[in-house]
C-alpha positions, -999 to 999 in steps of 0.1 A, spaced: 437 -692 -433 409 -702 -408 410 -739 -398 380 -759 -392 378 -790 -376 366 -822 -393 337 -821 -372 327 -792 -374 333 -793 -414 306 -824 -413 283 -806 -388 283 -776 -416 280 -798 -447 256 -822 -430 272 -853 -437 296 -880 -422 332 -881 -420 337 -909 -444 316 -890 -467 338 -858 -459 370 -881 -467 355 -890 -500 348 -859 -515 376 -844 -506 396 -872 -520 374 -868 -557 385 -832 -550 423 -840 -545 421 -817 -508 442 -827 -482 434 -825 -447 452 -794 -428 467 -795 -397 457 -774 -367 481 -740 -367 487 -745 -329 483 -783 -323 495 -810 -352 474 -839 -337 443 -820 -351 433 -823 -388 406 -806 -405 397 -782 -436 403 -746 -446 373 -724 -447 380 -718 -482 383 -761 -491 351 -760 -472 332 -736 -491 347 -754 -523 331 -789 -511 293 -770 -505 294 -755 -539 307 -781 -561 282 -806 -542 256 -778 -539 252 -781 -501 242 -752 -480 268 -745 -447 252 -744 -416 256 -711 -398 284 -710 -367 270 -715 -332 270 -680 -322 292 -672 -287 274 -663 -260 275 -629 -252 305 -617 -225 286 -614 -191 286 -575 -183 306 -566 -149 280 -556 -126 274 -523 -115 293 -510 -82 263 -503 -60 266 -464 -51 284 -456 -17 256 -449 15 251 -416 25 267 -420 55 301 -426 37 298 -398 16 290 -376 46 320 -382 65 346 -360 46 323 -330 54 316 -341 90 360 -346 99 361 -307 81 336 -296 110 349 -316 136 388 -304 124 371 -265 125 356 -271 159 392 -286 175 410 -256 159 383 -232 177 384 -253 209 423 -248 209 422 -213 201 395 -207 229 421 -227 259 448 -206 246 429 -173 250 417 -184 285 452 -198 297 465 -164 284 438 -147 306 449 -169 334 485 -156 331 476 -123 332 456 -127 363 479 -145 385 506 -126 409 533 -148 417 545 -149 457 573 -122 469 606 -138 474 616 -131 515 648 -107 517 678 -126 529 691 -124 562 722 -98 566 755 -120 578 769 -101 604 803 -86 598 834 -110 609 856 -72 609 829 -54 634 831 -67 670 801 -55 673 769 -76 671 746 -73 640 717 -55 641 690 -87 643 670 -84 604 634 -81 612 616 -111 597 597 -103 569 561 -112 574 551 -143 540 531 -128 515 497 -129 512 487 -144 479 454 -125 461 426 -149 452 424 -158 417 397 -145 402 370 -165 385 375 -173 352 344 -150 329 334 -169 304 314 -152 272 287 -164 250 299 -178 219 286 -176 183 299 -203 158 298 -220 129 279 -251 135 271 -287 116 248 -274 101 260 -248 80 249 -217 96 258 -198 129 243 -203 163 244 -188 194 255 -203 227 254 -189 261 273 -200 293 243 -203 312 213 -212 288 231 -232 263 221 -228 227 198 -197 220 169 -198 202 169 -179 172 193 -167 147 222 -143 139 208 -115 116 172 -112 129 159 -88 149 166 -109 185 202 -111 176 207 -77 169 185 -73 205 209 -98 223 241 -80 210 228 -46 224 231 -62 263 263 -77 254 294 -66 266 316 -92 247 312 -128 232 335 -152 212 331 -162 176 341 -187 154 338 -183 119 344 -205 89 381 -197 86 390 -178 119 380 -170 155 386 -138 177 371 -121 206 348 -90 204 344 -63 230 319 -33 229 332 0 231 311 17 253 325 49 252 325 48 214 293 67 200 264 45 184 284 17 206 309 3 184 323 -29 186 362 -46 182 375 -76 177 408 -86 195 433 -120 192 468 -130 201 484 -145 172 521 -156 186 526 -135 212 515 -108 196 479 -89 200 457 -80 171 429 -56 172 404 -46 141 372 -21 141 339 -41 132 303 -21 133 277 -6 155 257 -31 172 226 -25 147 252 -31 118 272 -64 135 258 -88 109 277 -127 106 291 -114 75 311 -85 89 321 -109 117 334 -137 90 354 -107 72 373 -96 104 381 -129 110 394 -141 75 415 -107 82 423 -119 112 432 -154 99 455 -140 74 485 -130 99 491 -168 109 500 -175 68 
């Protein structure tokens, strides 16, 4: 049953409260209580429609409820925030490459360092012999071999712009891109370089004794050295370098 208050019934029938009570008494209709609040009195929707038909009245339309407010759309995130995951991933790749390069340099320094020789212990005189022991000649202090300066080789790495760049220790970022005529001319003049790709890294060395100038990739993983054949100078493309870097990276899994 639909409950209609007295005020709403008067408004829809366009009559006053006194007339409504009289119409209800003539029709022998009792007032209805609100389903949730017994203090409020009214009529049912059926009784209201019956009174309208009995007295040839048209019911005024119900008041229209205001439309529910539409939730405002969430503004889109700025481009700087959307680009953060990609920048963090690139930084992690660079950090891993730098850590690998530091490990290679540390290994190279350990190979080149020569520990100083320990002096020979002095011979103690024997208690049984009455003859004095011959004096032991003093050992000369071991001369330290000067360390050779660390040779920093060029680096080819995957940059933030989405492609590889060539970095020279003396001249910085070189103005050409890989897989170009300038690239193959530059490779032909190098003896070694460091490659840091999308998924892995290694050191490339030129095999001068091999016909057509072949290259070989080297990497130390968990105190074990790995070496793979690359390609001749004129075929040393970024695709070849990335493929070998991925193959060496698989030894970590």
